[in-house]
PATOR-157825 format. One record per residue (C-alpha): residue in three letters; z, x, y. Coordinates in pm, whole numbers, plus 50000, padded with zeros to 5 digits. Each point is the difference from the previous one (the first is absolute). Example, Ala and Ser with C-alpha at 12.3 -4.5 7.8 and 13.67 -1.06 7.14 Angstrom:
% PATOR-157825
ALA507805123049550SER499345013750344
***
This chain:
% PATOR-157825
MET501623732087583THR496764989250207GLU499075023950249PRO500094990750392ASN496774994050173ALA498915028750270PRO501874998650318SER498814979450266PRO497695024750220ALA501844983650305ILE502965027249889LEU497665028550109LYS499214982650330MET503754988050113GLN500105012850357PRO503335006950185GLY502084966350093GLU498994984549730HIS502624983449765PHE499764992649619CYS501934989749721CYS499305011149672ILE501324973349704TYR499225013349640GLN501254994049667MET498675031949804GLU500975035250026ALA496125007149929GLU499254975250336HIS502835021850165ARG498875036049910SER496164990350103LEU501004984150353MET502015032050087THR498095023949911LEU497324990650192TYR501804988350282LEU501995034250024ARG497105017649951SER498004986150229GLY502985002350305LEU499975040949895GLU496225005449997GLN499294982550372GLY503195023950134GLN502424975049997LYS503555008149952VAL501174979749672ILE503484988449947TYR500954982649658VAL503464980349998THR501005001349616ASP502584978049845THR498954991349626HIS497365024749952SER501185036650053ALA498135024350192GLU499025020049735THR498344966549871VAL498264995850300LEU498725037250033ASP498764997749628TYR497674968050141LEU498105024950217LYS500095030849772GLU498104977849735GLY498034989250279GLY498855038750031LEU501965003850310GLN501935035250076VAL502724987150160GLU502305032350073PRO498275008050306PHE500464965350148LEU503385001349932GLU500585036250130SER498674986250300GLY501664971850051GLN497114975750007LEU501314982249692VAL503674989750005LEU501814981349748MET503414980450081ASN502184976049842ALA501474971450095PHE503235015350147ASP498225023550219SER497714972650119TYR501274961749969LEU503675007849913ARG500695022950259GLY504154994449977ASP499864982149684GLU498794966550215PHE496824991750119GLU499484992350362PRO496264987250085ASP499795016950379ALA501705031349847MET497185001649755LEU497504997750300GLU501395025350135LEU499475019049782LEU496414994649928ARG499425008050417GLN501655031549923GLU497825007649708THR497044988750165GLN500425021150292ALA500945030049778ALA496854997649801LEU497824999450324ASP501885024750157GLU499275022949676GLY496344992650056TYR499594972349733SER497354969450106ALA502454974549882LEU503034992549777ARG499294982449660MET503454982649849THR500494986349653GLU503114986449894GLU501594988249665MET501774965450082THR502245002449692TRP503275008550185LEU500154966050109LEU501114992349685ARG502925020450034GLY501644972650194LEU501635028150304PRO500914986550326GLY496854988550206SER497684989549718ASP499514967150096LYS498395014550362VAL496665012849842ILE497744968650084GLU501225006350353TYR499345035350028GLU496584993349817SER499174977050232LYS501095025750304LEU498635033849830ASN496364974650039GLY500895004250340PHE500435033250030LEU496965013449803HIS497644980250202GLU500695024550294SER500325030949801ALA498545026649824CYS501814993749659MET498694977049702SER502274983649736VAL499444986249586CYS503324985949931GLN500245000549620PHE501474966149774ASP500245002649588ARG499494964649931ARG501595005949681MET503465003750224PHE499764978350266GLU501304962950020ALA496604976450145GLU501894990650294LEU500535032950182LEU496335009249894LEU498754972650166GLY502285004250272VAL498265037650018ILE496454984649972ALA500724981050303VAL500765030750223HIS496705021749879PRO496984990550122LYS498295019249681VAL501034999149677ILE498945024049701LEU500264979049684GLY500235021549715THR496815026550143GLU498204971450204LEU500364995050347PHE499784965050136GLU500174987650361ASN503584981950028SER499264963750123PHE503854992649955TYR500855026050256VAL502264991650262SER500215017650323PRO503655014650124HIS500264979350271GLN499714972049766ILE502665016349788LEU502685019050151GLY503684984850002LEU498534965649820ASP499504991249622PRO495505010749872ALA500084966849782PRO498854974550328ALA497645026550088VAL498895010149668LEU499444963449891GLU497764994550294ASN497725027949921VAL500084986949655PHE498834960650098ALA497655020450253GLU498375019449693MET500084964949780ARG498054983050254GLU497245026450027LYS499875006549614GLN499454961749989ALA497374995150262ALA498065029549865ARG500254986449660GLN498604967450148ALA497255019950150LEU498945019449686VAL500224968149826GLU497484984450202GLN497545031450030GLU499985001649633ASN499114966049967PHE497415006250270THR498795028649835SER499664982649630SER498224968150163ALA497495021050161LEU499115023749692ASP499864971949770VAL497034988050274LEU497955032149877THR497524994849705ASP500575037849928VAL502605017449840PHE502645016350197VAL502925022249877VAL502615019350200LEU501425032349756ASP502735017850113MET499955036349945ASP500224998149593ALA497154973649983HIS502324973849939ILE499264967550115LEU501784990350323LEU497904969350128LYS496924984149854ASN497754965250077ALA499184972849766ALA496415016249940VAL501695023849750ASN501104973249754ARG496694981950054VAL498065031749929THR501995015949712GLY501224971149817TYR504015008250040SER502744983950065GLU502345013850264GLU502735014349763GLU497235018649809ILE498445015850271HIS503005012050140GLU501235013649644MET496565023749941PRO499275029550165LEU496924997450242LYS497645024549807ARG500274973149689PHE497934978150255PHE496975023650002ALA497305009949717GLU501385033849816GLU497315021550166ASP500524986650328VAL503845008450023ALA499075035450082GLY498004988450310PHE503094977850118LEU502275024449965GLU497825022550192SER499454977550261PHE503824986050003SER500705042450097ARG497195002050216ALA501264968050211THR503575017950030SER498485037450117GLU497254985950226GLY501464966950114ARG496774976149849SER498084998449705CYS497224981349803PHE498774993949634SER498424980749742ALA501554990049663ASN499414973449710LEU503894976350005VAL500554991049682ALA501234961549978LYS502524986549802ASN497044986149776GLY498655033949967ASN496634993850264ARG499065026750181ILE500014995050400PRO498265023350212MET501985003450288GLU499615021550328PHE503365011350164GLN501125012950338VAL503425018349961ALA501925003750346LEU502965020650065LEU503144986250172ARG502685016250200ASP503734989750115ASN501195002250315SER500695040049977GLY496245006049867ASN501215009849670PRO497474983749739SER501534963249858SER497634984349832LEU496534990649905CYS497684972350089VAL496964992849755LEU497394974350039GLY497434993449719ARG497144975650019ASP498444988549694MET495965010949929THR499194978649695GLU498274975950231HIS499475021150341ALA497895026949901ILE500335012250377ALA497975027250056ARG502745013750283ALA498575022050251VAL501495021050235LEU501834977450258ARG498905006050334GLU502325015650263GLU499634972850216ARG501264973449735ASP503764992550144VAL502754999849706ALA500344957050065GLU496554998049851MET500435023149694TYR503304980149932LEU497684966349986ASP497855013149794LEU502195011649730ALA501774966650074GLY497054982549906VAL499484982850329ILE496724992850129ILE499335010850360LEU497014986050188VAL499155006750325LEU496774974050186ASN498315008150306LYS500044971050302ASP496774984049802GLY502164996149665LYS498035030749814VAL501895024449797THR500785032350137LEU502495013849774ILE501184988949648ASN502045020249787ARG499795013849634HIS502404972449844GLY497174973550218CYS497345011149876ASP501355002749645LEU501034966850033LEU496894985150115GLU498185021649750CYS497635014350262GLY499075036850135GLU500815005150356GLY496365001150075GLU500064961749860ILE502574989750236LEU499875016250333GLY498104982450297VAL499574964949829VAL501574968950093TRP503454999749836CYS500314963650000GLU496204995549896ALA500045021749726PHE503214997649828VAL502084972450112PRO499514964349773GLU497914975150236GLU502844974149968SER502645030650191ARG497455009850233GLU500514978250308ASP503735006949970MET499725037149987ARG497654996650357ALA502664979650146ILE502215027849925PHE497685027750138ARG499634980850303HIS503604994250063LEU500755040549961GLN496615004250235ARG502174971750280GLY503035020449944GLU501814965149867GLN502735000049739GLY500984986649692PHE497125007649783ASP501265037649916TYR500574989849630CYS497554979449770GLU499134995049654ASP496214998949905TYR497565007349712ILE497525028749978ARG496995001749811ALA499595030549755LYS496555011049922ASN500334987449669GLY500864965250098GLU503855005149945LEU502054985350245HIS503375014950112LEU502554982250234ILE501065023450269ALA503075001750284TRP498715012950265ASN501825016950335ASN497575000550292ILE500595018050333ALA497464999150282ILE498305036250073LYS499715003650377ASN498175032150216GLY501155020150231GLY499424975650282GLY501994974749841ASP496944978549873PHE499714987849634ALA498615021149760GLY499804985549646THR503014996849749LEU502025014849794SER501164985849636SER501835009549737GLY500224980749706MET501904995349612ASP498264984649723ILE502214971149951THR498084983549705GLU501745008049674LEU503034996750230ARG498874960650083ARG499604995649653ASP503405009849866GLN501194978550261GLU498074969949902ARG500685008049642LEU503725003950051ALA500164968950272TRP498024981449664GLN502755014749726ALA502834989950288GLU498784966049934ALA499485002849698ASN503655008449901ALA501534972950284ALA497614972349766VAL501555014449697ALA503654999950141ASP499044965150139VAL499324985549642SER502855019449851ALA502614982250226ALA498024968149963MET500385008449670LEU503765003449987SER501134971250244LEU497534973249946ALA500554977649701ASP495944981250029ILE497325018549816ASP497894984250231ASP501805012150323VAL499545035349864ALA496434996849935GLU499634985950361ILE501105032950127MET497995020449777LEU497044984750069ASP500545005550383ARG500805035749969ALA497065003549764GLN497574987650226GLN500865018950301LEU499965031649805THR496834996049879ARG498214976250240SER499024974649798GLY499104967350113ASP500614981449664GLY502605001949700PHE502374983049786VAL503465009649798ALA500374984249704TYR501834992449680ILE499894991349665ASP501784965049920PRO501815006749665THR499834963049903THR496644992850061GLY498105036949993PHE498024993250298LEU500235022550324VAL501834986050274SER498935009050361PRO502484990850293THR498565022850232MET495644994350007THR499525004950384LYS499474967150234GLY496245015150015THR499295001549616TRP501254962149940GLU497904985950267ALA497305015649828ARG500744982949716GLN501414969150103MET502685000649806ALA502934979450151ASP502935013149748LYS501505035650132ARG501655002049611ALA496814995749847VAL499915012649612PHE496445015249894GLU499414996249637LYS497065020949976PHE499335027950266GLY496185013250062GLY498235031150111LEU502035034050093TRP503674979849953GLU499274991849642TRP499005036249943VAL503225012250118LEU502234969849835ASN498115007549659ASN500035038550008ARG503485004550173GLU498625028850161PRO499535008250399LEU496784991450166MET498735013250351THR496024996350102ASN498665000950342SER496774988449845PRO500894970249770GLY496414986149958GLU498965033749829ASP503205000449791PRO499304994049602ARG503264987349981SER499864966250184SER498404970349902GLY499334990750315VAL501644976250276PRO501524963249787GLN498594969450207GLY502214992350305GLN501045036250070ILE499605021950313PRO497225026150016ILE501585032549923LYS498855033150149ARG502425024549885PHE502934995549740LEU503115012549865SER502604987049769VAL502875012349729PRO501924983849760ALA503754995649966LEU500935010549669VAL503345000749861ARG500355022949727GLY496144994649913ALA500234962750030LEU497964978450283VAL502654982750227GLY497934999850325GLN496965013750213ILE499735012850393ALA496464999550107LEU498165005050331ALA496574997450113ASN497755004350304SER501755029450191SER498655006450353ARG499535038349799ASP499285018749684TYR502944993649792GLU501275038249895GLN502185015249752ARG502924998350219ASP499524960450017LEU500124999749615GLU502935019349917LEU501824978750279ILE499434970349834THR500455010849641SER503565009750149MET500104965750153ALA498994982749660THR502405020849808HIS502714984850260PHE498494966749993ALA500545001749607MET503355007250020ALA501254975050237ILE497814973749769GLU502105011649719ARG503064999650188GLN499674964750057ARG499524990049659MET503175019649926GLU502084993750262GLN502844982049842ASP500185028749764ILE499755029650222LYS501494991950346ASP500395035650111ALA496285007049943ARG499434998550332ASP502825026950110LYS498585021049694LEU496254998250160GLN501265009750342VAL502065029949851TRP496465004649816VAL498215000750272GLN502215021750247GLU500115028449723LEU496225001150016GLU499735010150326GLN503065022950004HIS500115013849642GLY497745032550108HIS502495007550283GLU503134995049806LEU498845017749760SER498715032450176LEU503674997350141LEU501794996549677ASN497915032649868GLU501155018550373MET503604991249956GLY499915007149620ASN498505033950051LEU502745008650314LEU503074989349753GLN498655024549732THR500345027450269CYS503644989250152GLN502705023849899THR502874981250090ILE500944961350014GLY499975004150367GLU496835010050041ALA498744971649774ASN501814974150186LEU497935012050302VAL496984993449860ILE501334969449804GLY500924982650347GLN496675009450157PHE497714986349700ALA502224971449928GLU499494987850378ARG496375005649988LEU499594978349638PHE502214974950179SER499185001350305ARG500674961350056LEU503654997349871SER502915015749991GLY501705022549734ALA502185024049880ILE500185018349686TYR503925006449849TYR501215026349745ASP502474996349734ASN502705023350102LYS502035009149686ASP503265011350143SER500554964450231GLY498604979149737LEU497374982550266PHE496474998450116GLU499995020150354VAL497245000350254ALA497515024350003THR497434991750241GLU499254967750174TRP497374983950214GLY499594974350251THR502494972950063THR503115007849706ASP502864999750176GLU501314970749888ALA499545014549658GLU503145010149789ALA500155039650029ALA501185002649619PHE501024979149716SER500744997249643ARG497804996149733ASN500934960449957ASP498994995250358CYS496205002949934TRP498194974349722ALA497275026749947LEU502585027649939ARG501804975149747ARG496364990149879GLY498545033449946GLN496894987950124LEU498234985850389HIS502114972750165TYR497684980150261ILE501534968250175LYS496994983650195ASP502784977650171THR503525010250058HIS501224961150036THR499144998349637GLY500365025149667LEU502305026549894LEU500965021050363CYS501455037849945THR503024999750183HIS499565032650177LEU496994983050259GLY502504997950276GLU500164972150270PRO497574988050107LYS498454996749701PRO495865002649964ALA497504977449967SER498875016949690TYR500335035549845ILE499765018149630CYS502055025249829VAL499065027349805PRO501415022749742MET498975036549983ILE500165008849666ALA498625034249831GLN501025009649644SER502004964749942GLU502155014050298THR500414978850305LEU499995025650277GLY500074966350301VAL498264975550146LEU497444993250238HIS500554965450212LEU497434984550219ARG500484973050255CYS498584979550288ARG500115014250341SER502624981650174ASP498265011950336GLU496504986649955PRO498954959850082THR498124997149627GLY502995019449858GLN501244973649777THR496694998249837LEU498815035349969VAL500815003249594ALA498274965949905GLU497015009750194ASP499935036349795GLY500274984249667PRO502145001249801GLU497965017149756HIS498085028650193LEU503435007450206ASN501864997049671GLU497615028149827LEU500005019950307ALA503385000449990LEU500405008249680SER497735029750005PHE501535014850307SER503624998249822GLY498435014049678HIS498585030150198VAL503615003550216ALA502025002349643LEU497955021549856ALA500265027450312LEU503904990149951VAL500015007949649ASN498325031350060LEU501755011650306ARG503384990549832LEU499265022849683LYS499255025550220GLU503264996850182ILE502024996349653LEU498155032449893SER501325016250309GLU503534983349952GLN500165012649669ALA499125035650097LEU503284999950204ARG502154981649771ASP501895012449751GLY498874982249647LEU503634992549919THR501864988850269GLY497444985450229VAL501665020750280TYR498175030950163ASN499045032049824ARG500345034850120ARG497155008050139PHE499794970650237MET503755011250057GLU499335033150077GLU497084987450253SER501864974450123LEU502785027450113ALA497625024150156ARG499064972750232GLU503344986250078ILE501385035450055ALA497585003850298LYS500184966150091ALA503975005850041LYS499565031550189ARG497484982450241SER502644977950086LEU503125018649954SER501424974749736PRO501815005849679LEU498394999849637SER502025002349683VAL499295005649663VAL502164989149688MET499695014749660LEU501604980449755ASP500415002649604LEU501444976449707ASP502845016149855HIS500175003649616PHE496294986349938LYS499085023149733MET502534987549832PHE499434966950045ASN496865001349896ASP501415016549675GLU502054971449930PHE497934968550105GLY496535013249976HIS497045007650238GLU499164963550025ALA503024994850167GLY500295027250214ASP496954991650157ILE501644966050030LEU502585016650219LEU497835021550244GLN497984965750076LYS503204984650055LEU501155029750237ALA496755002050165GLY500374962350098LEU503525003450123LEU499005030650222GLU497094978850161SER502444977950052SER502685015950163PHE497895014650258ARG497894990050266GLU496274993649986VAL498885033050227ASP502635022549758VAL497705015949678VAL501264998949640CYS497875021649776ARG500795012149622TYR499775037650050GLY500475005049646GLY501504992249676GLU503284980250080GLU499945017150395PHE498894978650272VAL499885008350378LEU500664978350292MET498015010150345LEU502194980850270PRO497895005050363GLY502034997250307ALA502974996449782SER503205021550105LEU502145021749739ASP502564973350057TYR497894967549939ALA498615020049702ARG503495005249814ARG501074966650103ARG496734986349848THR500035019149661GLU503934993049959GLU499494961150009MET496655006749770GLN502195020049774GLU502684975450003SER497674969649951LEU498935020549685ARG503475004349821SER500354963550001MET496274996349863THR499564986649656VAL497185005749789GLN498894979249725TYR498315014649686ARG499344979049657GLY502464982550071ARG502295028650043THR501785004950364LEU499415038150075ARG502755020350126ALA500695000850398LEU497715028250144THR501185025650256ILE497695025150224SER500295033650155ALA498185006550345GLY499565027050233LEU499344990250376ALA497945022450270THR499224989550326LEU497495010450283PRO500695025350161ASP503215009249887HIS499285010349654GLY496775009550034LEU496705002650225THR496944992049734GLY499894972249710GLU500255032849802GLU503065011650114LEU501614962750025LEU499224996149651LYS501785034049899ALA502474991750174ALA500934961649834ASP499155015949649THR502985026650080ALA502184973550101LEU499064979249679TYR501245028649741ARG502885006750215ALA500624960249937LYS499665005449637ASN501905032150001GLU502934982450170GLY500034973249705ARG497114976050059ASP500174963250192ARG499995012250335LEU498095006150338VAL500095036750148ILE498375008050345ALA497985034350022GLU501225032050139PRO499115004250378LEU496655017950068THR501425037150104VAL498135005850394PRO499635031650117GLU502025010850306GLU497574995350283PRO499145035350194ALA501865012250287SER498734990850325GLY499325039250096ASP498145002649718PRO496335010450061SER498514980349693HIS501304969850177SER497165003950239ALA497134978149970ALA497575027950137
***
């Protein structure tokens, strides 16, 4: 048994007037709490009264003796008194609240008269379970007791054994106690109902109001906590330095994004690794010593090498600070680490006048700049010096705008300075470049405020600036990538929806020119009949320069850079075409080329077209080449699609699915792997269903769906989990209702107005759907059903937009993961079931029956309900085996087992006890009921015929013994023995009969005057 926690220290501080309720469910908890409570009262000079019931007086005294207390002096002096319920609560064999309160008043006054400082009471309340008159007044008594204790020198702890009391009574008890001890831990009771609210009334409404109030407070607290956590997480992620919060065992509780960036580890890897693994081996001792020093002294600093995932060693400087909880106890450690690789900062001792805010901004990588009224620098922090690559002496005293602001930005900075000087608003934030000593420009986001002297006059400005150069570059790259993705999406959509290749080429050229800033260009394809390059998209300016009227001109020969791309079937990008050896010059009539980018469109190595761009307003970059290469690939596909359109009408749908799969493949593969890992850790199919349902909704978020399992008992496929809007679908259906199950393969219906429809769709039918059988090890375990959502305006086309190829592959992969997991889980369940079943008859084995009998007896005792056990044996089974053989005997045992299972209730347990002996366990069954059902079963057996190899075996009979709790035994061993004895009586009396066990002999109750009857 697990030892309980140490009792709450609040027990030691309990004062007169306090009223606690103790609810325990382990004897160790009771012993630990009562020993502390009683001993504390005795040592504080209080009179202690213990009212026993379940526990004897000797048991309570043993508690104190085992705790090292000599109890005899306290008993002799009368400071420790032990009563029983009949001495206190049940005087006159009836409970009266007011009489008990009067007894407490008398005992309290007696304690004070005897010189004790207070009266300490504790009572075992199990006497309530006897149902004696007045027991229903316990809530009234407990409520009145609160009022009495409030104005008295008495304190009380009421004891309730959770294993013995019904939940309804315990809820009422909790409502009338201001404080509740659960096990050994004390809780302030937020569901407490004051006496004036509850006396003479049903406590449930008042408790309900308290529950509602508690729910509202917790909801508000949770919301506030979530908002605080989001704010904290966002604020920490702004830091460029590593920030970690550890618990007292050095486990990570909180971290910022810099931890992942610096170490290269993923979220999962960081949380799974011990913190010391991040340090170089020689620095681990220093880390542990600093951790210990911060725990004892509150703060510490240390330098160490951090080892990244790729093996790089990163020199870091750490500051560690101890955090405490509201009680002043150490709760966690805050660690701030700075990367010293590119910042060889010789850190001097911080001056005492440097305030906390300035230190934080230095660590956070923010420039602090102070200018006087003449615009000269009077203060700049270390980060500012590092960014400018200047020493502090090179910066102080110079005019900021003249020395460090590029000429094109100076007037803007001077305007901001003048506005702050005049006290005007609106220029506190700005973004401008500064120039470092090496000439490098940094874009800085400034926040500026005016500084005034003691007389309120303008004295200068204080500015904080953050280097956002890389951030802006990243934003520009992301913006361009977003445009590129949108362009590819537009082109893909055009390819899937437009039949005319000229329209596709127009859209492609338009997007390509926009993204590459190209002034000229064309998208062309090879005419399969002539072999000439057809250019339907030559820009207007290009045609005017060539003085050609026909936009669909056919080029028999193509000179210059275009010719090289066509002949070599390779991309070409140059920003100085005049110097490029691949160029043969500009053909006559063509426009001058300053910059050039062209990619051939190829299909399986064959040239089918070309995309060419020229004269961008900027140099072409690698990203431009990659984009145009991707577009050329798409254009080649569009060309091939047009040429084979009659034979491959569904190619556009497959292309759209392919594009979508490219965008989603990484995400979906990650989700499938994550789901597979979680499914491997599931222990039951119920756990697996939770995992499957969550990941199904994430993978098929735009679709509704459900998973059905094959119920072997009903022969139906029944819903295991579902998501979205599937209410109209059938909850269960047969194999023949689903085409996927009948065919054993995926069944996809793009339009439910046509095609072979499954009959389990329900009404109204979805616009389109997919069914995928879940098959593993050649067994069909279930089916995955996906359909368009009915609650979205675009629901009727979702499946079509998704594929079907990509969606089909995803559904097949998903169902494969689920099927494999189900096979493994079912195998576990089968193995578990086989361990509990008899291999021949299929009924439970003796081990399962004995474990179940112990549980059912305990349950029957708690609920005061009967439980019957029948032990039976086939008559003359050995003779039958000798006459017909063991194979026939096995068939006979199997038939008998089947009859037994069909003759009794589902809650009844049938087990093979050994050989031809069987045991029936009938929970809740009275003696008469068990006898009647057993005799009916015997009659059915007599009339049952069994065939073996064409022969009708002779009629069968059984002998049986019946025993019932509590008449024939109080334990499983006693019941089985009683039933077994009755069985042998049945055999001795001629077999083919049921004999009821002899009643259990109960010892006579001791006389009321017997001194052993006293609980003390």
